[in-house]
C-alpha positions in Angstrom: 48.5 93.8 44.5 47.5 97.3 43.3 50.8 97.7 41.4 49.2 99.8 38.6 47.3 102.1 41.1 50.4 102.3 43.3 52.6 103.5 40.4 49.9 106.0 39.4 49.6 107.5 42.9 53.4 107.5 43.6 54.2 109.2 40.2 51.4 111.7 40.8 52.6 112.6 44.3 56.2 113.0 43.1 55.2 115.3 40.3 52.8 117.2 42.5 55.4 118.0 45.2 58.1 118.7 42.7 55.9 121.1 40.7 54.9 122.9 44.0 58.5 123.4 45.0 59.4 124.7 41.6 56.4 127.1 41.6 57.4 128.4 45.0 61.0 129.1 43.9 59.8 130.9 40.8 57.5 133.0 42.9 60.2 133.7 45.5 62.6 134.8 42.7 60.0 137.3 41.4 59.4 138.6 45.0 63.1 139.2 45.5 63.3 141.0 42.2 60.4 143.2 43.1 62.7 145.3 45.3 60.5 145.1 48.3 62.7 145.0 51.4 60.7 142.3 53.2 61.6 139.8 50.5 65.3 140.7 50.2 66.5 137.6 52.1 63.8 135.2 50.8 65.9 132.3 49.6 64.9 129.5 47.3 63.3 126.4 49.0 65.8 123.5 49.3 65.6 120.0 50.7 67.5 121.2 53.8 64.7 123.7 54.5 62.0 121.1 54.0 63.4 118.3 56.2 66.7 119.4 57.9 67.2 116.0 59.6 67.4 113.9 56.4 67.4 116.2 53.3 68.4 113.2 51.2 64.9 111.7 51.7 63.4 114.9 50.3 65.7 114.7 47.3 64.6 111.1 46.7 60.9 112.3 46.9 61.6 115.0 44.3 63.9 113.1 41.9 64.3 109.5 43.0 62.9 106.3 41.5 59.2 105.4 42.0 60.4 102.1 43.5 60.6 102.5 47.2 58.7 105.9 47.0 56.5 104.8 50.0 59.7 104.6 52.1 60.9 108.0 50.9 57.6 109.7 51.6 57.2 108.5 55.1 54.8 110.1 57.5 57.5 112.3 59.0 58.7 113.5 55.6 55.1 114.1 54.5 54.5 116.1 57.7 57.6 118.2 57.0 56.4 118.9 53.5 53.0 119.9 54.8 54.7 122.2 57.3 57.5 123.7 55.3 56.6 123.8 51.7 55.1 127.3 51.6 55.7 130.5 49.7 56.2 132.9 52.7 57.6 130.9 55.7 56.4 133.4 58.3 53.0 134.0 56.9 50.2 132.8 59.3 47.6 130.7 57.5 45.7 129.1 60.5 42.2 130.0 61.2 39.1 128.6 63.1 37.3 129.2 59.8 38.0 126.1 57.7 37.1 127.8 54.4 39.2 130.8 55.2 42.2 128.7 56.3 42.1 126.6 53.1 42.0 129.8 51.0 45.0 131.3 52.9 47.0 128.1 52.6 46.4 127.9 48.8 47.4 131.5 48.4 50.6 130.7 50.2 51.1 127.7 48.0 50.8 125.3 50.9 49.3 121.8 50.9 46.1 121.9 52.8 46.4 118.4 54.4 48.5 115.3 54.5 45.9 113.6 52.3 46.7 116.2 49.6 50.4 115.5 49.9 49.9 111.8 49.4 46.8 111.5 47.2 46.1 114.9 45.6 43.4 117.5 46.3 39.8 116.4 46.7 38.6 118.5 43.8 40.8 116.6 41.4 40.1 113.2 42.8 36.4 113.8 42.4 36.7 115.3 38.9 36.0 113.2 35.8 39.7 112.7 35.1 40.4 111.8 38.8 37.6 109.2 38.9 38.5 107.7 35.5 42.2 107.4 36.4 41.5 105.9 39.8 39.1 103.2 38.6 41.0 102.5 35.4 44.1 101.5 37.5 42.1 99.9 40.3 40.1 97.7 38.0 43.3 96.9 36.0 44.8 95.6 39.3 41.7 93.7 40.3 41.5 92.0 36.9 44.9 90.4 37.8 43.5 89.0 41.1 42.0 85.5 41.1 39.7 86.7 43.9 38.2 89.7 42.0 38.8 89.3 38.3 35.5 87.5 37.6 33.5 90.0 39.6 35.1 93.0 37.8 34.4 91.4 34.4 30.8 90.8 35.4 30.6 94.4 36.5 32.0 95.8 33.3 29.7 93.9 31.0 27.1 96.6 31.4 29.0 98.2 28.5 27.9 96.1 25.5 31.2 96.0 23.6 33.0 94.7 26.7 30.1 92.2 27.2 30.7 90.9 23.6 34.5 90.8 24.1 34.2 89.0 27.4 31.7 86.5 26.0 33.8 85.6 23.0 36.9 85.3 25.1 35.0 82.8 27.2 33.9 81.0 24.0 37.5 80.8 22.7 38.7 79.3 25.9 36.0 76.6 25.6 36.5 76.1 21.9 39.6 77.4 20.2 38.2 76.8 16.7 35.3 79.2 17.3 37.2 82.2 16.0 37.2 80.7 12.5 33.4 80.4 12.4 32.2 83.7 13.9 32.6 87.4 13.0 34.5 87.9 16.3 37.3 90.4 16.0 39.7 92.0 18.5 39.5 95.2 16.4 35.9 96.2 16.9 36.7 98.7 19.5 39.8 100.7 20.3 39.9 99.7 24.0 36.8 98.0 25.4 38.2 98.0 28.9 38.9 101.7 29.1 35.7 102.5 27.3 33.7 100.4 29.9 35.4 102.3 32.8 34.7 105.6 31.0 31.0 104.6 30.5 30.6 103.5 34.2 32.3 106.7 35.5 29.8 108.7 33.4 26.6 106.8 34.0 27.3 104.3 36.8 27.6 104.6 40.6 31.4 105.2 40.7 31.0 108.9 41.8 29.6 107.7 45.2 32.5 105.2 45.5 35.0 107.9 44.8 33.5 110.0 47.6 33.9 107.1 50.0 37.6 106.9 49.1 38.1 110.6 49.7 36.4 110.2 53.1 38.7 107.2 53.9 42.0 109.1 53.1 41.0 112.0 55.3 40.5 109.7 58.4 43.0 107.8 60.5 43.8 104.3 59.6 43.2 101.9 62.5 45.1 98.6 63.0 46.1 96.1 65.7 49.6 95.7 67.0 51.2 93.7 69.8 52.5 95.5 72.8 55.6 94.5 74.8 53.8 91.6 76.6 52.1 90.2 73.5 48.7 91.8 73.9 46.9 93.2 70.8 46.1 96.8 71.1 44.4 99.2 68.6 46.5 101.9 67.1 46.0 104.4 64.4 48.2 106.1 61.8 47.8 108.6 59.0 46.4 107.2 55.7 49.7 107.5 53.9 51.7 105.3 51.5 53.1 103.2 54.3 49.7 101.6 54.6 48.8 101.9 50.9 47.7 98.3 50.4 45.9 98.1 53.7 43.9 101.2 52.8 43.0 99.8 49.4 42.1 96.4 50.9 39.7 98.1 53.3 38.2 100.2 50.5 37.7 97.3 48.1 36.2 95.0 50.7 33.9 97.5 52.3 32.8 99.5 49.3 33.9 98.1 46.0 33.0 94.5 46.5 29.3 95.1 47.4 29.0 97.1 44.2 30.7 94.5 42.0 28.3 91.8 43.4 25.1 93.8 42.6 23.2 92.4 39.7 21.2 94.8 37.5 18.4 92.8 35.9 17.8 95.5 33.3 21.4 95.7 32.1 21.6 95.6 28.3 25.2 94.3 28.5 24.2 91.4 30.7 21.5 90.5 28.2 24.0 90.6 25.4 26.5 88.5 27.2 23.9 85.8 28.0 22.7 85.7 24.4 26.2 85.5 23.0 27.2 82.6 25.4 23.9 80.7 25.0 23.2 81.2 21.3 26.0 82.6 19.2 29.0 80.9 20.9 27.6 77.5 21.8 25.4 77.3 18.8 28.3 78.3 16.5 30.4 75.6 18.2 27.6 73.0 17.4 27.3 74.3 13.8 31.1 74.0 13.3 31.0 70.4 14.6 28.1 69.5 12.3 29.7 71.2 9.3 32.9 69.2 9.8 31.2 65.9 10.5 28.2 65.9 8.1 28.7 65.8 4.4 26.6 68.3 2.3 24.6 65.4 0.8 23.6 64.1 4.2 22.5 67.4 5.7 18.9 67.0 4.6 18.6 63.8 6.7 19.3 65.9 9.9 15.9 67.6 10.4 14.1 69.2 13.2 10.7 68.2 14.6 9.2 70.9 12.4 10.8 69.2 9.4 13.4 71.9 8.9 17.0 71.2 8.0 18.7 71.3 11.5 21.7 73.3 10.3 19.6 75.9 8.5 17.4 76.3 11.6 20.4 76.7 13.9 22.0 79.2 11.5 18.7 81.2 11.4 18.8 81.3 15.2 22.4 82.5 15.2 21.6 85.2 12.6 18.6 86.4 14.6 20.6 86.5 17.9 23.4 88.4 16.1 20.9 90.9 14.7 19.4 91.4 18.2 22.8 92.0 19.8 23.5 94.7 17.1 20.2 96.3 17.8 20.8 96.3 21.6 24.2 98.0 21.0 22.4 100.6 18.8 19.9 101.2 21.6 22.7 101.7 24.1 24.4 104.2 21.8 21.0 106.1 21.4 20.6 106.1 25.2 24.1 107.0 26.3 25.9 108.2 23.1 28.8 106.7 21.2 31.1 105.9 24.1 34.0 104.7 22.0 34.0 107.9 20.0 33.7 110.0 23.1 36.6 108.2 24.8 38.8 108.2 21.7 38.3 112.0 21.4 38.8 112.8 25.1 41.9 113.6 27.1 41.7 110.2 28.8 42.6 108.4 25.7 45.9 110.1 25.4 46.8 109.2 29.0 45.3 105.7 29.5 46.1 103.4 26.6 46.1 99.9 28.0 47.9 97.0 26.4 45.6 94.0 26.9 42.6 95.5 25.2 44.0 98.2 23.0 43.6 97.7 19.2 46.1 99.4 17.0 44.1 98.5 13.9 41.0 100.2 15.3 43.1 103.2 16.4 44.3 103.6 12.8 40.7 103.4 11.5 39.4 106.0 14.0 42.3 108.3 13.2 41.6 108.1 9.5 37.9 108.9 10.2 
C-alpha cells in the first residue's frame, strides 16, 4: 500500500538531504577561502560528522537505493541529521521566539524540524506543486486498493473528462462491443486522471486536507504495544518513515475517506456520468443489439407508442444526450478554464506523467498545437 507515495517521499527526502549537505560544503569551502581566521579549520561535512556511530547509514541515506530507505533514515539517523547538518557547527540557533529560531536555523542551513527532514518543509507541502504531487501519488495508490478505488473514482468524476472516461470504462466492462458503436476514444485527453487531480487541487477542498496532513506529521504518532507481562500500553514515536503506512492509514481513514464519501448534488461531472451510463452506454448497447438482430426491412415494424421507429427514437435520445454532455463540458470550461491545456502547459505535466491514463496521441496533438 502507498508504494507510489512512498517512493515519492523517500526520493524527495534523499535528494533534499543530499542537496543540503552539498550546499553546506560549498559554503564552507567559500568561507575557508575568504581568509577569515575563524573559518580556517572549517572542514567539509562528512558522514562521520553527521552520525559518528554508524556513518554507513548516512552514506546509504545520501547515495543508497530507495528500497529500504525507511530503515536507513531511522529516527536516530534523522535526529543526528537534524542536530549536525549545519553550516557553522558552533553557531547558536535556539531561541524562545519561534519565528526568530526558524530564521536563524535557515540562515545556518539547518533543518528546522524532524518533519522537514522526513517530509519536506511546510511551505512546499502546502504549495500548489506540493499538494498536486501528494494527491497525485496518494490517489494513484488508493486506485489500486479494492477498498478505496471505487470511492476515489466517484470523487474524481467531478472533472467531466474523467467522468466520461470512467463511465465508458464501466460500459466496456459490461459490453465489450460498445467501443465499436460509440465515439469513445482513449485519446480525448492527455491524462484525465492527472487533470482531475489538478482540477481538484485548484478548485476542490484538498487544501484543507493538506493542512491536516501537515498537522499530523508535526505531532507524535500514538500506538499500542505489549509490555513484558503482556499488557497493552500506549506509546508514541516521531512521525517518521518507520511508521509511514500507519501514518497514511490514519490520515486516509480520519480525513480522506469522509471527503471521498461526500456527494455533491450540483456536480456537473456526476451529472455527466449518470447521463452516459443511463443513456449513451446502455442505449447504445441496446441499439447495437437491435442493429445486429433486426433487418433494415423490418425496422419499421418496431415502433414506439407514439408511432415512431424505435431505433430512430433511441438514436435521437442518444444524440441529444451526447450534445448535452458536450454542452456541460463547455460550461465547466467556461467556469473553471481549460484544465487540460493548463495542466499540459504547467510544470506538473513534466513531472507527473502517469501510464494508465496517459495518451501519447493526444500529447502529440497538443504539442503540434
